[in-house]
PDBQT receptor file of N, H, CA, C and O in Angstrom, charges set to zero:
ATOM      1  N   UNK A   1       0.841  -1.177   0.000  1.00  0.00    +0.000 N 
ATOM      2  CA  UNK A   1       0.000   0.000   0.000  1.00  0.00    +0.000 C 
ATOM      3  C   UNK A   1       0.887   1.242   0.000  1.00  0.00    +0.000 C 
ATOM      4  O   UNK A   1       1.729   1.404   0.883  1.00  0.00    +0.000 OA
ATOM      5  N   UNK A   2       0.706   2.093  -0.960  1.00  0.00    +0.000 N 
ATOM      6  H   UNK A   2       0.022   1.961  -1.678  1.00  0.00    +0.000 HD
ATOM      7  CA  UNK A   2       1.516   3.300  -1.014  1.00  0.00    +0.000 C 
ATOM      8  C   UNK A   2       0.744   4.471  -0.411  1.00  0.00    +0.000 C 
ATOM      9  O   UNK A   2      -0.482   4.550  -0.492  1.00  0.00    +0.000 OA
ATOM     10  N   UNK A   3       1.500   5.364   0.186  1.00  0.00    +0.000 N 
ATOM     11  H   UNK A   3       2.496   5.300   0.252  1.00  0.00    +0.000 HD
ATOM     12  CA  UNK A   3       0.892   6.558   0.766  1.00  0.00    +0.000 C 
ATOM     13  C   UNK A   3       0.701   7.601  -0.318  1.00  0.00    +0.000 C 
ATOM     14  O   UNK A   3       1.560   7.775  -1.182  1.00  0.00    +0.000 OA
ATOM     15  N   UNK A   4      -0.422   8.290  -0.272  1.00  0.00    +0.000 N 
ATOM     16  H   UNK A   4      -1.120   8.149   0.429  1.00  0.00    +0.000 HD
ATOM     17  CA  UNK A   4      -0.669   9.386  -1.208  1.00  0.00    +0.000 C 
ATOM     18  C   UNK A   4      -0.013  10.634  -0.629  1.00  0.00    +0.000 C 
ATOM     19  O   UNK A   4      -0.255  10.991   0.524  1.00  0.00    +0.000 OA
ATOM     20  N   UNK A   5       0.802  11.282  -1.416  1.00  0.00    +0.000 N 
ATOM     21  H   UNK A   5       0.999  10.992  -2.353  1.00  0.00    +0.000 HD
ATOM     22  CA  UNK A   5       1.507  12.479  -0.969  1.00  0.00    +0.000 C 
ATOM     23  C   UNK A   5       0.526  13.592  -0.636  1.00  0.00    +0.000 C 
ATOM     24  O   UNK A   5      -0.506  13.737  -1.291  1.00  0.00    +0.000 OA
ATOM     25  N   UNK A   6       0.849  14.373   0.379  1.00  0.00    +0.000 N 
ATOM     26  H   UNK A   6       1.688  14.256   0.911  1.00  0.00    +0.000 HD
ATOM     27  CA  UNK A   6       0.022  15.522   0.740  1.00  0.00    +0.000 C 
ATOM     28  C   UNK A   6       0.332  16.726  -0.150  1.00  0.00    +0.000 C 
ATOM     29  O   UNK A   6      -0.365  17.739  -0.102  1.00  0.00    +0.000 OA
ATOM     30  N   UNK A   7       1.380  16.603  -0.958  1.00  0.00    +0.000 N 
ATOM     31  H   UNK A   7       1.945  15.779  -0.997  1.00  0.00    +0.000 HD
ATOM     32  CA  UNK A   7       1.797  17.686  -1.838  1.00  0.00    +0.000 C 
ATOM     33  C   UNK A   7       1.398  17.337  -3.277  1.00  0.00    +0.000 C 
ATOM     34  O   UNK A   7       1.672  16.233  -3.749  1.00  0.00    +0.000 OA
ATOM     35  N   UNK A   8       0.752  18.277  -3.968  1.00  0.00    +0.000 N 
ATOM     36  H   UNK A   8       0.530  19.174  -3.585  1.00  0.00    +0.000 HD
ATOM     37  CA  UNK A   8       0.345  18.014  -5.341  1.00  0.00    +0.000 C 
ATOM     38  C   UNK A   8       1.480  18.318  -6.323  1.00  0.00    +0.000 C 
ATOM     39  O   UNK A   8       2.577  18.697  -5.912  1.00  0.00    +0.000 OA
ATOM     40  N   UNK A   9       1.215  18.152  -7.607  1.00  0.00    +0.000 N 
ATOM     41  H   UNK A   9       0.324  17.844  -7.941  1.00  0.00    +0.000 HD
ATOM     42  CA  UNK A   9       2.247  18.339  -8.633  1.00  0.00    +0.000 C 
ATOM     43  C   UNK A   9       2.757  19.774  -8.708  1.00  0.00    +0.000 C 
ATOM     44  O   UNK A   9       3.843  20.013  -9.236  1.00  0.00    +0.000 OA
ATOM     45  N   UNK A  10       1.990  20.735  -8.188  1.00  0.00    +0.000 N 
ATOM     46  H   UNK A  10       1.108  20.541  -7.759  1.00  0.00    +0.000 HD
ATOM     47  CA  UNK A  10       2.404  22.137  -8.190  1.00  0.00    +0.000 C 
ATOM     48  C   UNK A  10       3.143  22.532  -6.914  1.00  0.00    +0.000 C 
ATOM     49  O   UNK A  10       3.527  23.690  -6.747  1.00  0.00    +0.000 OA
ATOM     50  N   UNK A  11       3.341  21.568  -6.016  1.00  0.00    +0.000 N 
ATOM     51  H   UNK A  11       3.030  20.628  -6.152  1.00  0.00    +0.000 HD
ATOM     52  CA  UNK A  11       4.040  21.858  -4.775  1.00  0.00    +0.000 C 
ATOM     53  C   UNK A  11       3.144  22.418  -3.682  1.00  0.00    +0.000 C 
ATOM     54  O   UNK A  11       3.631  22.902  -2.660  1.00  0.00    +0.000 OA
ATOM     55  N   UNK A  12       1.842  22.353  -3.895  1.00  0.00    +0.000 N 
ATOM     56  H   UNK A  12       1.446  21.960  -4.725  1.00  0.00    +0.000 HD
ATOM     57  CA  UNK A  12       0.877  22.845  -2.912  1.00  0.00    +0.000 C 
ATOM     58  C   UNK A  12       0.317  21.675  -2.110  1.00  0.00    +0.000 C 
ATOM     59  O   UNK A  12       0.290  20.539  -2.584  1.00  0.00    +0.000 OA
ATOM     60  N   UNK A  13      -0.126  21.965  -0.899  1.00  0.00    +0.000 N 
ATOM     61  H   UNK A  13      -0.104  22.888  -0.515  1.00  0.00    +0.000 HD
ATOM     62  CA  UNK A  13      -0.770  20.920  -0.102  1.00  0.00    +0.000 C 
ATOM     63  C   UNK A  13      -2.131  20.644  -0.728  1.00  0.00    +0.000 C 
ATOM     64  O   UNK A  13      -2.922  21.558  -0.960  1.00  0.00    +0.000 OA
ATOM     65  N   UNK A  14      -2.387  19.371  -0.997  1.00  0.00    +0.000 N 
ATOM     66  H   UNK A  14      -1.744  18.629  -0.809  1.00  0.00    +0.000 HD
ATOM     67  CA  UNK A  14      -3.641  19.000  -1.641  1.00  0.00    +0.000 C 
ATOM     68  C   UNK A  14      -4.783  19.014  -0.628  1.00  0.00    +0.000 C 
ATOM     69  O   UNK A  14      -4.553  19.056   0.581  1.00  0.00    +0.000 OA
ATOM     70  N   UNK A  15      -6.008  18.980  -1.133  1.00  0.00    +0.000 N 
ATOM     71  H   UNK A  15      -6.194  18.946  -2.115  1.00  0.00    +0.000 HD
ATOM     72  CA  UNK A  15      -7.178  18.919  -0.271  1.00  0.00    +0.000 C 
ATOM     73  C   UNK A  15      -7.224  17.548   0.390  1.00  0.00    +0.000 C 
ATOM     74  O   UNK A  15      -7.005  16.531  -0.268  1.00  0.00    +0.000 OA
ATOM     75  N   UNK A  16      -7.507  17.522   1.684  1.00  0.00    +0.000 N 
ATOM     76  H   UNK A  16      -7.685  18.349   2.218  1.00  0.00    +0.000 HD
ATOM     77  CA  UNK A  16      -7.572  16.258   2.404  1.00  0.00    +0.000 C 
ATOM     78  C   UNK A  16      -8.877  15.539   2.093  1.00  0.00    +0.000 C 
ATOM     79  O   UNK A  16      -9.918  16.163   1.890  1.00  0.00    +0.000 OA
ATOM     80  N   UNK A  17      -8.795  14.209   2.060  1.00  0.00    +0.000 N 
ATOM     81  H   UNK A  17      -7.948  13.702   2.225  1.00  0.00    +0.000 HD
ATOM     82  CA  UNK A  17      -9.960  13.376   1.755  1.00  0.00    +0.000 C 
ATOM     83  C   UNK A  17     -10.500  12.753   3.030  1.00  0.00    +0.000 C 
ATOM     84  O   UNK A  17      -9.882  12.841   4.091  1.00  0.00    +0.000 OA
ATOM     85  N   UNK A  18     -11.662  12.121   2.914  1.00  0.00    +0.000 N 
ATOM     86  H   UNK A  18     -12.164  12.049   2.053  1.00  0.00    +0.000 HD
ATOM     87  CA  UNK A  18     -12.241  11.404   4.059  1.00  0.00    +0.000 C 
ATOM     88  C   UNK A  18     -11.271  10.328   4.546  1.00  0.00    +0.000 C 
ATOM     89  O   UNK A  18     -11.127  10.122   5.751  1.00  0.00    +0.000 OA
ATOM     90  N   UNK A  19     -10.607   9.643   3.616  1.00  0.00    +0.000 N 
ATOM     91  H   UNK A  19     -10.724   9.811   2.637  1.00  0.00    +0.000 HD
ATOM     92  CA  UNK A  19      -9.637   8.606   4.001  1.00  0.00    +0.000 C 
ATOM     93  C   UNK A  19      -8.477   9.204   4.795  1.00  0.00    +0.000 C 
ATOM     94  O   UNK A  19      -7.987   8.585   5.739  1.00  0.00    +0.000 OA
ATOM     95  N   UNK A  20      -8.033  10.410   4.413  1.00  0.00    +0.000 N 
ATOM     96  H   UNK A  20      -8.431  10.912   3.646  1.00  0.00    +0.000 HD
ATOM     97  CA  UNK A  20      -6.965  11.081   5.152  1.00  0.00    +0.000 C 
ATOM     98  C   UNK A  20      -7.403  11.299   6.599  1.00  0.00    +0.000 C 
ATOM     99  O   UNK A  20      -6.653  11.009   7.531  1.00  0.00    +0.000 OA
ATOM    100  N   UNK A  21      -8.620  11.811   6.782  1.00  0.00    +0.000 N 
ATOM    101  H   UNK A  21      -9.229  12.047   6.025  1.00  0.00    +0.000 HD
ATOM    102  CA  UNK A  21      -9.114  12.105   8.122  1.00  0.00    +0.000 C 
ATOM    103  C   UNK A  21      -9.273  10.843   8.965  1.00  0.00    +0.000 C 
ATOM    104  O   UNK A  21      -9.072  10.883  10.179  1.00  0.00    +0.000 OA
ATOM    105  N   UNK A  22      -9.629   9.733   8.338  1.00  0.00    +0.000 N 
ATOM    106  H   UNK A  22      -9.792   9.701   7.352  1.00  0.00    +0.000 HD
ATOM    107  CA  UNK A  22      -9.784   8.472   9.058  1.00  0.00    +0.000 C 
ATOM    108  C   UNK A  22      -8.454   7.981   9.621  1.00  0.00    +0.000 C 
ATOM    109  O   UNK A  22      -8.430   7.240  10.603  1.00  0.00    +0.000 OA
ATOM    110  N   UNK A  23      -7.344   8.392   9.001  1.00  0.00    +0.000 N 
ATOM    111  H   UNK A  23      -7.363   8.994   8.203  1.00  0.00    +0.000 HD
ATOM    112  CA  UNK A  23      -6.013   7.954   9.433  1.00  0.00    +0.000 C 
ATOM    113  C   UNK A  23      -5.446   8.797  10.575  1.00  0.00    +0.000 C 
ATOM    114  O   UNK A  23      -4.450   8.414  11.190  1.00  0.00    +0.000 OA
ATOM    115  N   UNK A  24      -6.067   9.938  10.863  1.00  0.00    +0.000 N 
ATOM    116  H   UNK A  24      -6.876  10.249  10.364  1.00  0.00    +0.000 HD
ATOM    117  CA  UNK A  24      -5.569  10.808  11.933  1.00  0.00    +0.000 C 
ATOM    118  C   UNK A  24      -5.652  10.098  13.278  1.00  0.00    +0.000 C 
ATOM    119  O   UNK A  24      -6.602   9.363  13.550  1.00  0.00    +0.000 OA
ATOM    120  N   UNK A  25      -4.651  10.326  14.109  1.00  0.00    +0.000 N 
ATOM    121  H   UNK A  25      -3.879  10.923  13.889  1.00  0.00    +0.000 HD
ATOM    122  CA  UNK A  25      -4.604   9.780  15.470  1.00  0.00    +0.000 C 
ATOM    123  C   UNK A  25      -4.241  10.912  16.423  1.00  0.00    +0.000 C 
ATOM    124  O   UNK A  25      -3.558  11.856  16.025  1.00  0.00    +0.000 OA
ATOM    125  N   UNK A  26      -4.682  10.832  17.665  1.00  0.00    +0.000 N 
ATOM    126  H   UNK A  26      -5.236  10.065  17.988  1.00  0.00    +0.000 HD
ATOM    127  CA  UNK A  26      -4.327  11.872  18.640  1.00  0.00    +0.000 C 
ATOM    128  C   UNK A  26      -2.818  11.932  18.853  1.00  0.00    +0.000 C 
ATOM    129  O   UNK A  26      -2.137  10.907  18.827  1.00  0.00    +0.000 OA
ATOM    130  N   UNK A  27      -2.309  13.129  19.061  1.00  0.00    +0.000 N 
ATOM    131  H   UNK A  27      -2.862  13.962  19.082  1.00  0.00    +0.000 HD
ATOM    132  CA  UNK A  27      -0.874  13.303  19.299  1.00  0.00    +0.000 C 
ATOM    133  C   UNK A  27      -0.452  12.539  20.559  1.00  0.00    +0.000 C 
ATOM    134  O   UNK A  27       0.689  12.090  20.663  1.00  0.00    +0.000 OA
ATOM    135  N   UNK A  28      -1.366  12.395  21.503  1.00  0.00    +0.000 N 
ATOM    136  H   UNK A  28      -2.293  12.759  21.419  1.00  0.00    +0.000 HD
ATOM    137  CA  UNK A  28      -1.041  11.664  22.735  1.00  0.00    +0.000 C 
ATOM    138  C   UNK A  28      -0.709  10.199  22.451  1.00  0.00    +0.000 C 
ATOM    139  O   UNK A  28       0.034   9.577  23.210  1.00  0.00    +0.000 OA
ATOM    140  N   UNK A  29      -1.248   9.648  21.375  1.00  0.00    +0.000 N 
ATOM    141  H   UNK A  29      -1.852  10.153  20.758  1.00  0.00    +0.000 HD
ATOM    142  CA  UNK A  29      -0.942   8.261  20.988  1.00  0.00    +0.000 C 
ATOM    143  C   UNK A  29       0.299   8.183  20.097  1.00  0.00    +0.000 C 
ATOM    144  O   UNK A  29       1.117   7.276  20.250  1.00  0.00    +0.000 OA
ATOM    145  N   UNK A  30       0.438   9.117  19.184  1.00  0.00    +0.000 N 
ATOM    146  H   UNK A  30      -0.227   9.854  19.060  1.00  0.00    +0.000 HD
ATOM    147  CA  UNK A  30       1.501   9.060  18.186  1.00  0.00    +0.000 C 
ATOM    148  C   UNK A  30       2.836   9.625  18.661  1.00  0.00    +0.000 C 
ATOM    149  O   UNK A  30       3.886   9.045  18.385  1.00  0.00    +0.000 OA
ATOM    150  N   UNK A  31       2.804  10.742  19.368  1.00  0.00    +0.000 N 
ATOM    151  H   UNK A  31       1.951  11.213  19.592  1.00  0.00    +0.000 HD
ATOM    152  CA  UNK A  31       4.030  11.432  19.791  1.00  0.00    +0.000 C 
ATOM    153  C   UNK A  31       3.876  11.954  21.224  1.00  0.00    +0.000 C 
ATOM    154  O   UNK A  31       3.833  13.168  21.428  1.00  0.00    +0.000 OA
ATOM    155  N   UNK A  32       3.793  11.066  22.217  1.00  0.00    +0.000 N 
ATOM    156  H   UNK A  32       3.828  10.081  22.052  1.00  0.00    +0.000 HD
ATOM    157  CA  UNK A  32       3.573  11.523  23.592  1.00  0.00    +0.000 C 
ATOM    158  C   UNK A  32       4.692  12.425  24.118  1.00  0.00    +0.000 C 
ATOM    159  O   UNK A  32       4.420  13.324  24.914  1.00  0.00    +0.000 OA
ATOM    160  N   UNK A  33       5.920  12.216  23.703  1.00  0.00    +0.000 N 
ATOM    161  H   UNK A  33       6.141  11.487  23.056  1.00  0.00    +0.000 HD
ATOM    162  CA  UNK A  33       7.036  13.060  24.159  1.00  0.00    +0.000 C 
ATOM    163  C   UNK A  33       6.878  14.484  23.628  1.00  0.00    +0.000 C 
ATOM    164  O   UNK A  33       7.150  15.445  24.348  1.00  0.00    +0.000 OA
ATOM    165  N   UNK A  34       6.445  14.626  22.389  1.00  0.00    +0.000 N 
ATOM    166  H   UNK A  34       6.223  13.846  21.804  1.00  0.00    +0.000 HD
ATOM    167  CA  UNK A  34       6.213  15.948  21.811  1.00  0.00    +0.000 C 
ATOM    168  C   UNK A  34       5.072  16.652  22.546  1.00  0.00    +0.000 C 
ATOM    169  O   UNK A  34       5.162  17.846  22.833  1.00  0.00    +0.000 OA
ATOM    170  N   UNK A  35       4.021  15.931  22.845  1.00  0.00    +0.000 N 
ATOM    171  H   UNK A  35       3.948  14.962  22.611  1.00  0.00    +0.000 HD
ATOM    172  CA  UNK A  35       2.898  16.515  23.574  1.00  0.00    +0.000 C 
ATOM    173  C   UNK A  35       3.349  17.005  24.947  1.00  0.00    +0.000 C 
ATOM    174  O   UNK A  35       2.918  18.068  25.393  1.00  0.00    +0.000 OA
ATOM    175  N   UNK A  36       4.200  16.252  25.616  1.00  0.00    +0.000 N 
ATOM    176  H   UNK A  36       4.550  15.388  25.254  1.00  0.00    +0.000 HD
ATOM    177  CA  UNK A  36       4.709  16.657  26.933  1.00  0.00    +0.000 C 
ATOM    178  C   UNK A  36       5.499  17.957  26.820  1.00  0.00    +0.000 C 
ATOM    179  O   UNK A  36       5.370  18.833  27.677  1.00  0.00    +0.000 OA
ATOM    180  N   UNK A  37       6.321  18.095  25.765  1.00  0.00    +0.000 N 
ATOM    181  H   UNK A  37       6.425  17.384  25.069  1.00  0.00    +0.000 HD
ATOM    182  CA  UNK A  37       7.085  19.326  25.563  1.00  0.00    +0.000 C 
ATOM    183  C   UNK A  37       6.153  20.507  25.311  1.00  0.00    +0.000 C 
ATOM    184  O   UNK A  37       6.374  21.602  25.828  1.00  0.00    +0.000 OA
ATOM    185  N   UNK A  38       5.117  20.281  24.518  1.00  0.00    +0.000 N 
ATOM    186  H   UNK A  38       4.938  19.392  24.098  1.00  0.00    +0.000 HD
ATOM    187  CA  UNK A  38       4.165  21.353  24.217  1.00  0.00    +0.000 C 
ATOM    188  C   UNK A  38       3.472  21.805  25.498  1.00  0.00    +0.000 C 
ATOM    189  O   UNK A  38       3.345  23.002  25.754  1.00  0.00    +0.000 OA
ATOM    190  N   UNK A  39       3.029  20.850  26.292  1.00  0.00    +0.000 N 
ATOM    191  H   UNK A  39       3.132  19.877  26.084  1.00  0.00    +0.000 HD
ATOM    192  CA  UNK A  39       2.335  21.188  27.541  1.00  0.00    +0.000 C 
ATOM    193  C   UNK A  39       3.260  21.892  28.526  1.00  0.00    +0.000 C 
ATOM    194  O   UNK A  39       2.822  22.745  29.298  1.00  0.00    +0.000 OA
ATOM    195  N   UNK A  40       4.541  21.532  28.496  1.00  0.00    +0.000 N 
ATOM    196  H   UNK A  40       4.897  20.839  27.869  1.00  0.00    +0.000 HD
ATOM    197  CA  UNK A  40       5.511  22.136  29.411  1.00  0.00    +0.000 C 
ATOM    198  C   UNK A  40       5.903  23.541  28.949  1.00  0.00    +0.000 C 
ATOM    199  O   UNK A  40       6.425  24.328  29.740  1.00  0.00    +0.000 OA
ATOM    200  N   UNK A  41       5.661  23.856  27.698  1.00  0.00    +0.000 N 
ATOM    201  H   UNK A  41       5.238  23.217  27.056  1.00  0.00    +0.000 HD
ATOM    202  CA  UNK A  41       5.949  25.187  27.190  1.00  0.00    +0.000 C 
ATOM    203  C   UNK A  41       7.326  25.328  26.577  1.00  0.00    +0.000 C 
ATOM    204  O   UNK A  41       7.792  26.446  26.359  1.00  0.00    +0.000 OA
ATOM    205  N   UNK A  42       7.986  24.215  26.294  1.00  0.00    +0.000 N 
ATOM    206  H   UNK A  42       7.607  23.307  26.471  1.00  0.00    +0.000 HD
ATOM    207  CA  UNK A  42       9.297  24.288  25.658  1.00  0.00    +0.000 C 
ATOM    208  C   UNK A  42       9.131  24.898  24.279  1.00  0.00    +0.000 C 
ATOM    209  O   UNK A  42       8.263  24.498  23.504  1.00  0.00    +0.000 OA
ATOM    210  N   UNK A  43       9.981  25.878  23.987  1.00  0.00    +0.000 N 
ATOM    211  H   UNK A  43      10.686  26.203  24.617  1.00  0.00    +0.000 HD
ATOM    212  CA  UNK A  43       9.918  26.535  22.701  1.00  0.00    +0.000 C 
ATOM    213  C   UNK A  43       9.134  27.825  22.728  1.00  0.00    +0.000 C 
ATOM    214  O   UNK A  43       9.081  28.538  21.726  1.00  0.00    +0.000 OA
ATOM    215  N   UNK A  44       8.523  28.137  23.857  1.00  0.00    +0.000 N 
ATOM    216  H   UNK A  44       8.566  27.557  24.670  1.00  0.00    +0.000 HD
ATOM    217  CA  UNK A  44       7.799  29.403  23.944  1.00  0.00    +0.000 C 
ATOM    218  C   UNK A  44       8.788  30.550  24.004  1.00  0.00    +0.000 C 
ATOM    219  O   UNK A  44       9.897  30.409  24.518  1.00  0.00    +0.000 OA
ATOM    220  N   UNK A  45       8.374  31.673  23.476  1.00  0.00    +0.000 N 
ATOM    221  H   UNK A  45       7.473  31.787  23.058  1.00  0.00    +0.000 HD
ATOM    222  CA  UNK A  45       9.233  32.855  23.522  1.00  0.00    +0.000 C 
ATOM    223  C   UNK A  45       9.233  33.420  24.923  1.00  0.00    +0.000 C 
ATOM    224  O   UNK A  45       8.210  33.422  25.608  1.00  0.00    +0.000 OA
ATOM    225  N   UNK A  46      10.361  33.888  25.332  1.00  0.00    +0.000 N 
ATOM    226  H   UNK A  46      11.192  33.886  24.776  1.00  0.00    +0.000 HD
ATOM    227  CA  UNK A  46      10.501  34.502  26.642  1.00  0.00    +0.000 C 
ATOM    228  C   UNK A  46      10.161  35.977  26.588  1.00  0.00    +0.000 C 
ATOM    229  O   UNK A  46       9.667  36.476  25.577  1.00  0.00    +0.000 OA
ATOM    230  N   UNK A  47      10.428  36.672  27.682  1.00  0.00    +0.000 N 
ATOM    231  H   UNK A  47      10.830  36.267  28.503  1.00  0.00    +0.000 HD
ATOM    232  CA  UNK A  47      10.162  38.107  27.760  1.00  0.00    +0.000 C 
ATOM    233  C   UNK A  47      11.091  38.852  26.801  1.00  0.00    +0.000 C 
ATOM    234  O   UNK A  47      12.184  38.381  26.488  1.00  0.00    +0.000 OA
ATOM    235  N   UNK A  48      10.644  40.009  26.346  1.00  0.00    +0.000 N 
ATOM    236  H   UNK A  48       9.755  40.392  26.601  1.00  0.00    +0.000 HD
ATOM    237  CA  UNK A  48      11.435  40.828  25.447  1.00  0.00    +0.000 C 
ATOM    238  C   UNK A  48      12.696  41.314  26.156  1.00  0.00    +0.000 C 
ATOM    239  O   UNK A  48      12.642  41.719  27.317  1.00  0.00    +0.000 OA
ATOM    240  N   UNK A  49      13.819  41.272  25.466  1.00  0.00    +0.000 N 
ATOM    241  H   UNK A  49      13.863  40.942  24.523  1.00  0.00    +0.000 HD
ATOM    242  CA  UNK A  49      15.090  41.689  26.063  1.00  0.00    +0.000 C 
ATOM    243  C   UNK A  49      15.339  43.185  25.887  1.00  0.00    +0.000 C 
ATOM    244  O   UNK A  49      16.237  43.741  26.520  1.00  0.00    +0.000 OA
ATOM    245  N   UNK A  50      14.557  43.837  25.038  1.00  0.00    +0.000 N 
ATOM    246  H   UNK A  50      13.828  43.385  24.524  1.00  0.00    +0.000 HD
ATOM    247  CA  UNK A  50      14.685  45.267  24.831  1.00  0.00    +0.000 C 
ATOM    248  C   UNK A  50      13.322  45.908  25.101  1.00  0.00    +0.000 C 
ATOM    249  O   UNK A  50      12.279  45.271  24.945  1.00  0.00    +0.000 OA
ATOM    250  N   UNK A  51      13.351  47.157  25.500  1.00  0.00    +0.000 N 
ATOM    251  H   UNK A  51      14.198  47.674  25.626  1.00  0.00    +0.000 HD
ATOM    252  CA  UNK A  51      12.096  47.849  25.779  1.00  0.00    +0.000 C 
ATOM    253  C   UNK A  51      11.280  47.979  24.508  1.00  0.00    +0.000 C 
ATOM    254  O   UNK A  51      11.826  48.219  23.431  1.00  0.00    +0.000 OA
ATOM    255  N   UNK A  52       9.982  47.821  24.636  1.00  0.00    +0.000 N 
ATOM    256  H   UNK A  52       9.539  47.625  25.511  1.00  0.00    +0.000 HD
ATOM    257  CA  UNK A  52       9.133  48.025  23.470  1.00  0.00    +0.000 C 
ATOM    258  C   UNK A  52       8.494  49.411  23.550  1.00  0.00    +0.000 C 
ATOM    259  O   UNK A  52       8.657  50.112  24.549  1.00  0.00    +0.000 OA
ATOM    260  N   UNK A  53       7.788  49.797  22.532  1.00  0.00    +0.000 N 
ATOM    261  H   UNK A  53       7.656  49.227  21.720  1.00  0.00    +0.000 HD
ATOM    262  CA  UNK A  53       7.247  51.148  22.446  1.00  0.00    +0.000 C 
ATOM    263  C   UNK A  53       6.291  51.493  23.580  1.00  0.00    +0.000 C 
ATOM    264  O   UNK A  53       6.164  52.659  23.956  1.00  0.00    +0.000 OA
ATOM    265  N   UNK A  54       5.622  50.487  24.123  1.00  0.00    +0.000 N 
ATOM    266  H   UNK A  54       5.725  49.540  23.818  1.00  0.00    +0.000 HD
ATOM    267  CA  UNK A  54       4.641  50.775  25.172  1.00  0.00    +0.000 C 
ATOM    268  C   UNK A  54       5.280  51.218  26.480  1.00  0.00    +0.000 C 
ATOM    269  O   UNK A  54       4.582  51.695  27.375  1.00  0.00    +0.000 OA
ATOM    270  N   UNK A  55       6.590  51.069  26.606  1.00  0.00    +0.000 N 
ATOM    271  H   UNK A  55       7.156  50.681  25.879  1.00  0.00    +0.000 HD
ATOM    272  CA  UNK A  55       7.263  51.470  27.856  1.00  0.00    +0.000 C 
ATOM    273  C   UNK A  55       7.835  52.885  27.774  1.00  0.00    +0.000 C 
ATOM    274  O   UNK A  55       8.399  53.372  28.754  1.00  0.00    +0.000 OA
ATOM    275  N   UNK A  56       7.703  53.548  26.640  1.00  0.00    +0.000 N 
ATOM    276  H   UNK A  56       7.245  53.153  25.844  1.00  0.00    +0.000 HD
ATOM    277  CA  UNK A  56       8.247  54.906  26.493  1.00  0.00    +0.000 C 
ATOM    278  C   UNK A  56       7.319  55.917  27.075  1.00  0.00    +0.000 C 
ATOM    279  O   UNK A  56       7.610  57.113  27.042  1.00  0.00    +0.000 OA
TER     280      UNK A  56
């Protein structure tokens, strides 16, 4: 069984089909470590290191 590419011949993401949606699984099942990082906030931007206009 071959996978149908999500990218069409023009390099654009194609429209998803009902079969595509049936294959979706929760991130908690597929990538639990990634979900833990997201919940922990890894990768979030921190506070601004320079003053912004609202502080003038």
